[in-house]
C-alpha positions, 0 to 999 in steps of 0.5 A, spaced: 123 556 359 130 556 356 131 551 350 137 546 352 141 545 346 142 539 343 148 534 345 150 527 345 155 524 350 158 517 350 164 516 354 170 521 353 166 524 346 162 530 346 158 531 340 154 538 338 152 542 332 146 538 330 146 537 323 140 532 321 135 528 324 132 522 321 128 516 323 131 512 317 137 507 320 139 507 313 142 514 314 147 510 318 151 507 312 152 514 310 157 519 313 158 523 319 157 522 327 150 519 329 147 519 336 142 513 336 136 512 340 131 507 339 125 505 343 123 498 345 117 499 341 120 501 334 121 509 334 128 510 332 131 517 332 138 518 329 141 525 330 148 527 326 152 532 329 158 536 326 162 537 332 165 531 336 171 532 341 173 530 347 169 531 353 171 536 359 172 532 365 166 536 368 161 531 371 161 534 378 159 541 375 154 538 371 151 534 377 150 540 382 145 542 377 141 536 378 134 537 382 131 530 382 125 527 384 123 526 392 125 519 393 118 517 396 115 520 389 116 514 385 110 510 382 111 503 378 106 501 373 106 494 376 105 493 384 108 487 387 102 483 387 101 485 379 108 483 377 108 477 381 102 475 378 105 476 371 111 472 373 106 466 374 102 467 368 109 467 364 110 460 367 103 458 365 105 459 358 112 456 359 108 450 361 104 450 355 110 450 350 108 457 348 115 460 350 121 459 354 123 465 357 120 472 357 123 479 360 117 482 364 118 489 366 115 495 369 116 503 368 117 507 374 115 515 374 116 521 378 115 528 377 120 533 377 121 539 381 118 545 378 124 549 374 128 554 378 129 561 375 135 562 371 140 566 375 141 574 373 146 579 373 147 584 378 143 590 377 146 596 375 148 601 381 142 605 384 137 599 381 135 604 375 134 598 370 133 593 375 125 595 376 124 594 368 128 587 367 124 582 365 123 576 370 128 570 368 126 564 364 126 558 368 131 553 367 128 546 365 131 539 368 137 537 364 138 530 363 145 532 362 146 534 369 143 527 371 148 524 367 153 527 370 151 525 377 150 518 374 157 518 372 159 519 379 154 515 383 154 509 378 159 509 373 157 504 367 161 501 361 156 504 356 154 510 359 151 515 354 146 521 354 142 524 348 139 531 349 134 533 343 128 536 346 125 539 340 125 531 338 122 528 345 129 525 346 132 526 353 136 520 355 141 518 360 143 511 361 148 507 365 147 501 361 152 495 363 150 491 357 153 492 349 147 491 344 151 492 338 159 494 337 161 494 329 168 495 326 167 495 319 164 488 317 165 485 324 159 485 329 159 484 336 154 483 342 154 482 349 148 479 352 147 480 360 142 474 363 143 473 370 143 478 376 145 477 383 148 481 389 154 477 389 157 471 384 156 466 390 148 468 390 148 466 382 143 461 381 143 455 376 137 458 373 141 464 371 146 460 367 141 456 364 138 463 362 144 466 359 145 460 355 138 460 352 139 468 350 146 467 347 143 462 343 137 467 341 143 472 339 147 467 335 140 466 331 139 473 330 146 475 328 146 469 324 141 472 319 145 477 317 152 474 318 156 470 313 155 463 314 160 460 319 162 466 322 158 467 328 162 465 334 161 465 342 168 467 345 166 468 352 160 465 355 157 466 362 163 471 365 162 474 371 162 482 371 161 486 377 158 493 377 156 498 383 151 493 388 151 487 383 154 482 379 152 480 372 153 474 367 155 476 361 157 473 354 160 475 348 157 473 341 161 475 334 160 475 327 162 478 320 156 481 316 155 478 309 156 483 303 151 488 302 148 487 309 148 494 313 144 498 318 137 496 316 138 489 315 142 489 322 137 492 326 131 488 322 135 482 325 137 484 332 132 489 334 129 489 340 135 486 344 134 478 345 136 479 352 130 484 354 125 480 350 125 473 350 125 466 347 122 465 342 123 473 340 116 473 336 112 470 341 115 473 347 114 480 344 106 478 344 107 476 351 110 482 353 104 486 350 099 482 353 102 483 360 105 490 361 101 496 362 106 501 360 110 502 354 118 501 355 120 507 351 127 508 351 128 502 356 130 496 353 131 499 346 138 502 344 142 508 345 149 509 342 153 512 337 155 510 330 161 513 326 159 512 319 166 515 316 170 510 320 165 504 320 165 504 327 159 504 332 157 502 339 150 501 341 148 499 348 142 496 351 137 501 354 137 498 361 139 502 367 136 508 363 132 514 365 129 519 360 125 525 361 118 526 359 115 532 358 108 530 354 103 530 360 099 535 362 102 535 369 109 537 367 115 533 366 116 527 369 122 522 370 122 515 368 126 509 369 125 502 367 127 495 371 125 488 369 127 481 370 128 475 365 122 469 367 123 462 366 120 456 368 124 456 374 123 463 376 120 464 383 115 470 383 118 473 389 125 473 387 124 476 380 120 482 384 126 482 388 131 482 382 127 488 379 128 492 386 135 490 386 136 493 379 133 499 381 134 501 388 141 504 387 140 508 381 133 511 384 137 513 390 142 517 386 137 520 381 133 522 387 139 525 391 142 532 391 149 533 389 152 538 394 158 543 392 162 538 397 162 533 392 158 528 396 151 526 395 146 527 401 142 521 403 135 522 401 133 515 399 129 513 405 123 511 400 120 506 396 123 503 389 117 504 386 110 504 389 104 502 385 100 507 382 094 503 385 091 506 391 092 503 397 098 498 395 104 497 400 110 501 398 114 494 398 122 494 400 125 500 401 132 502 398 138 501 402 141 508 403 145 510 397 150 515 397 155 516 391 160 512 394 
């Protein structure tokens, strides 16, 4: 298997020449350009790169290298019945006064196709050397190729890629959500709560949930920001993305003197919008009800420029990652979820997880042709259950790259 060189890609930036890898977020207060990947469960990988330059406009070329899973191969860590039972269990806990809101998620998994052989040079005249040439090494699935496909089929404001195969990190995110942005002492978060196909379909429950999570994020930042500096300059603004609309708010503050990345992560991680309120109790409910670890999903993915004192970390939603640790070969994973409140309808929350997943699964499972158009291979379930005999659930609605 050919090794894939380490890289990180964020918007117009491409980072290469890996210099250092650590799990200590205090390193982000030092020097250099860092790519950061933090799992929801707390594992953090910080990678310092020596070469950061403007990325070439090569998304189409990278996309053509991607060979995705079959659309029908996706399975889910929770089937429709199990997920809706989880929604009802959370409503019971809300009624008992344990929590106000919990984000309930499921992880979708599909096996990746076998790696094709690498292309070889033409044999010498007469084929004298061809008989003795070694077989070409297989080409592994490249998360950066999937990132190119996502850039074409589902562009996102906080898109990012981190490829560190030796450290078990191969992530491509099409995240629409800002976790943390820093410019010196100024820190900002953009929590999303509320999802619908159109703004007209947004429910009062969505607005109430957004306000609830904004209050949580205000409290999180208030633990490390100067007294009186935390503000909410934007509340429940509509933001359009491919196939859906979100409610997005902005929370801003100024870090108190002496507060660095360890203190900021300690106060704000995991992101409030994908945990619940109160956060500590919501995390215990998540551990009780979810059967699969979230990994990079609902964690943080982004960059820190320690030299300039700037950073931009996304909430790891709309995120794919490659897992090569299993005995059956590499698999592609993707997470989807919904925020549960007392007003939640179990069937409606399941439908929201399908809405968030369907387009992206369609993109990742499609083949990107040389003509620059995705072939429609999306007539498959957006995550059928791993349990035998479970109904497939709603199918995806087509899914070209338009």
